[in-house]
C-alpha positions in Angstrom: 0.8 -1.8 18.7 2.3 -1.4 15.1 1.1 -3.3 12.1 4.0 -5.6 12.1 3.2 -6.7 15.7 -0.5 -7.1 14.7 0.6 -9.2 11.7 2.8 -11.4 13.9 0.1 -11.9 16.5 -2.6 -12.9 14.0 -0.3 -15.0 11.8 -2.4 -14.0 8.9 -0.8 -13.9 5.5 0.1 -10.5 4.2 -2.9 -8.8 2.6 -2.4 -9.3 -1.2 -4.4 -7.5 -3.9 -4.4 -7.9 -7.7 -5.7 -5.0 -9.7 -7.2 -4.3 -13.1 -5.2 -3.3 -16.1 -6.6 0.2 -15.9 -5.6 0.5 -12.2 -2.1 -0.7 -13.0 -1.6 2.2 -15.5 -3.2 4.7 -13.1 -1.0 3.7 -10.1 2.2 3.6 -12.2 1.5 7.1 -13.4 1.5 8.4 -9.8 -2.1 8.3 -8.6 -2.1 8.0 -4.8 -5.3 5.9 -4.3 -6.6 2.5 -5.3 -10.4 2.4 -5.6 -12.4 -0.7 -4.5 -13.8 -1.4 -7.9 -10.2 -1.7 -9.3 -9.4 -4.8 -7.2 -9.7 -8.0 -9.2 -8.6 -10.4 -6.4 -8.0 -10.3 -2.7 -6.5 -13.1 -0.7 -8.5 -12.4 2.5 -10.5 -9.8 4.3 -8.3 -6.9 5.5 -8.4 -4.7 8.5 -8.4 -0.9 8.6 -4.9 0.5 8.4 -3.3 -2.8 7.5 -0.5 -2.8 5.0 -1.7 -4.1 1.6 0.7 -5.4 -1.1 -0.6 -4.7 -4.6 0.3 -6.9 -7.6 -0.4 -6.3 -11.3 -2.1 -8.7 -13.7 1.1 -10.7 -14.2 1.5 -11.2 -10.5 4.4 -8.7 -10.3 4.8 -6.3 -7.3 3.3 -2.9 -8.0 2.8 -1.0 -4.8 2.1 -1.0 -1.1 -0.4 1.0 0.8 -2.8 1.3 3.8 -6.0 -0.6 3.4 -9.5 0.5 4.4 -12.2 -2.1 3.9 -15.0 0.4 4.4 -14.0 3.1 2.0 -14.4 3.4 -1.8 -10.8 4.5 -1.6 -9.7 1.0 -0.6 -5.9 1.7 -0.5 -3.9 4.9 0.1 -0.5 4.2 -1.5 2.7 4.6 0.3 5.2 3.2 -2.2 5.1 2.3 -5.9 7.9 0.6 -7.8 10.3 -2.0 -6.6 9.5 -3.9 -3.4 10.6 -2.0 -0.3 10.1 -2.7 3.4 7.7 -0.2 5.0 9.3 -0.1 8.4 10.6 2.5 11.0 13.6 3.4 8.7 11.3 3.9 5.7 9.0 6.3 7.8 12.0 8.2 9.2 13.5 8.7 5.7 10.1 9.9 4.4 9.8 12.4 7.3 13.3 13.6 6.7 12.7 14.2 3.0 9.4 16.0 3.8 11.1 18.3 6.3 14.0 19.0 3.9 11.5 19.9 1.1 9.9 22.5 3.4 13.0 24.1 4.7 13.0 27.8 4.0 9.3 28.1 3.7 
């Protein structure tokens, strides 16, 4: 079962996190992780592997990533920038780019 199916079954609102000013800068500069102590606000308890949507102090979209409630590395980022659907097409495009980058190695 994929995360979208899990989300639909539970009918829980999307996991939403707001981060500190320092975390905003770090994430925008390309750091791949969000640490637990950088989260200022969370709308509900999340589950391992759930997609988390991260917002800045002004409540603007910042990033999306995979959530881990038991790790000090609370979110492993998948995308930073403008909102984008993390779906089958997104994963396929990422895989294609990764394979193209490794051609000839």
